[in-house]
C-alpha positions in Angstrom: -0.2 -0.2 0.2 1.2 2.7 -1.2 1.4 6.2 1.6 -1.8 8.3 1.3 -1.3 12.1 1.1 -3.3 15.3 1.7 -1.8 18.5 0.2 -3.2 21.5 1.4 -1.2 24.5 -0.6 -3.1 27.8 -1.7 -0.4 28.1 -4.6 -1.1 26.0 -7.0 1.9 25.9 -8.7 3.6 24.5 -5.5 0.5 22.2 -5.1 1.1 20.9 -8.4 4.8 20.5 -7.9 4.3 18.9 -4.8 1.9 16.6 -6.1 4.0 15.7 -9.1 7.1 14.9 -6.6 5.4 12.7 -4.3 3.5 10.7 -7.2 7.1 10.3 -8.8 8.3 9.0 -5.4 5.8 6.5 -5.5 3.4 8.2 -2.9 -0.8 8.5 -3.2 -1.8 11.6 -3.4 -5.9 11.3 -2.2 -6.6 14.9 -2.1 -5.5 18.6 -2.7 -6.7 22.0 -1.8 -6.0 26.1 -1.0 -7.9 25.9 2.3 -6.9 24.7 5.9 -10.6 24.0 6.5 -11.2 22.3 3.5 -7.8 19.8 4.5 -9.0 19.3 7.8 -12.1 17.8 6.4 -10.0 15.8 3.7 -8.0 14.1 6.4 -11.1 13.0 8.5 -12.7 11.5 5.3 -9.5 10.5 3.2 -7.6 9.3 6.5 -4.4 9.7 4.5 -0.8 8.8 6.4 0.3 12.6 6.1 -1.0 15.9 5.8 1.3 18.9 4.2 0.0 21.9 5.2 0.9 25.5 3.9 1.4 28.1 6.9 -0.5 30.7 5.2 -3.8 29.7 3.9 -7.6 30.8 3.9 -10.5 29.7 5.6 -7.8 28.0 8.4 -4.3 28.6 8.6 -2.2 25.8 8.5 -1.2 25.8 12.2 -4.9 25.9 13.6 -5.4 23.0 10.9 -2.3 21.1 12.1 -3.6 21.3 16.0 -7.3 19.9 14.9 -5.5 17.0 12.6 -2.7 16.0 15.2 -5.4 16.4 18.5 -7.2 13.7 16.7 -3.8 11.7 16.0 -5.4 11.2 12.3 -2.4 11.6 10.6 1.1 12.8 10.2 1.4 16.9 9.6 4.3 18.1 7.9 4.3 22.3 7.6 5.3 24.2 4.5 6.3 28.2 5.1 8.1 30.9 3.2 9.5 31.8 6.7 12.3 30.4 9.5 12.0 32.4 12.1 12.4 30.5 15.3 8.8 31.6 16.8 7.2 30.0 13.7 8.8 26.6 14.1 8.1 26.4 17.7 4.8 27.2 16.9 4.4 24.6 14.0 5.8 22.2 16.9 3.5 23.2 19.4 0.9 22.7 16.5 1.4 18.9 16.6 3.6 19.4 13.0 6.4 16.7 13.1 8.4 18.1 10.2 9.1 21.7 9.0 9.9 22.6 5.3 10.7 26.1 4.2 9.7 27.5 0.7 11.3 27.5 -2.0 12.5 23.9 -0.9 14.4 21.8 -3.5 12.9 18.6 -4.5 15.9 16.7 -2.6 14.6 18.1 0.8 10.8 17.1 0.5 11.4 13.1 1.0 13.2 13.1 3.9 11.1 15.8 5.4 7.9 13.6 4.9 9.6 10.5 5.8 10.7 12.1 9.1 7.0 13.2 9.8 6.1 9.7 9.3 8.5 8.2 11.1 7.9 10.3 14.3 4.0 9.6 13.5 4.6 6.2 13.9 6.6 6.2 17.2 4.0 8.6 18.8 1.3 5.8 17.7 3.2 3.1 19.1 3.7 5.1 22.1 0.5 5.6 22.5 -0.7 2.4 22.1 2.3 1.2 24.7 0.6 4.0 27.1 -3.0 2.2 26.9 -1.5 -1.1 27.4 -0.1 -0.5 30.2 -3.2 1.7 31.7 -5.1 -1.4 31.1 -2.8 -3.7 32.7 -2.6 -1.6 35.8 -6.2 -1.4 35.7 -6.6 -5.3 35.4 -3.6 -6.0 38.6 -6.1 -3.6 40.4 -9.3 -5.6 39.7 -7.6 -8.8 40.7 -6.0 -7.4 44.2 -9.3 -6.1 45.0 -10.8 -9.3 44.0 -8.1 -11.5 45.9 -8.7 -9.4 49.0 -12.1 -10.1 48.9 -11.6 -13.9 48.6 -9.2 -13.9 51.4 -11.3 -12.0 53.6 -14.9 -13.5 52.9 -13.9 -16.9 51.9 -10.7 -17.8 54.2 -8.4 -17.9 50.8 -4.6 -17.9 50.7 -3.8 -15.6 48.2 -1.9 -18.0 46.0 -5.4 -20.0 46.1 -7.9 -16.4 45.4 -5.5 -15.7 42.4 -5.5 -19.2 41.0 -9.3 -19.2 41.5 -9.5 -15.9 39.4 -6.8 -17.2 36.5 -9.0 -20.7 36.2 -12.4 -18.9 35.7 -10.8 -16.7 33.5 -9.6 -19.4 31.6 -12.7 -22.1 31.5 -15.0 -19.1 30.5 -12.6 -18.0 28.2 -13.1 -14.5 29.4 -10.3 -11.7 31.2 -9.2 -12.0 34.8 -10.3 -8.1 34.9 -13.8 -9.5 34.0 -13.7 -12.6 36.4 -12.1 -9.8 39.4 -15.1 -7.6 38.8 -17.5 -10.7 39.0 -16.2 -11.1 42.2 -15.8 -7.8 43.3 -19.4 -7.0 42.8 -20.2 -10.4 44.9 -21.7 -12.1 41.5 -18.8 -14.8 41.4 -17.6 -17.0 44.2 -15.7 -20.3 44.6 -18.5 -23.7 45.7 -18.9 -23.9 48.9 -16.8 -27.2 49.9 
């Protein structure tokens, strides 16, 4: 699958040059516009891997568009601008841009900037997924600890036996330990009386 790109640049000649260069390099340009507000809409509808945004555009400037796109983690963002002031670069970074290219740029500069943005975006997505997995593991651990405590207090079970009951029940019922632990905590599940 080729990398899918949306281009938002209000200068038609630059937009055309970007499109030609990207397509020659094997990227698929799925949408192009000269307006920032349309770029945000295109990213929502077309789900590209990358949005290339000019800073100065009608409708919505590139920084505002970048904030909306990156806020939802919809695509990597590469900012294009004719200005290279430090303040503008910092604003682009704060808006979620992962790479920055100053116009006029050489064709040889475009692809490394695109690949940098895509690489950083993949890293960020991986980190977010890792954080979500860790949070889920922590919540599971908390639920299991609460359930073990309840089984130890109310059923007079040893800690290992309480854990074993939760684990075996989860395996037998093909459900998560977190679900079983929650049932124990809610009083919906207890080991059979001996």
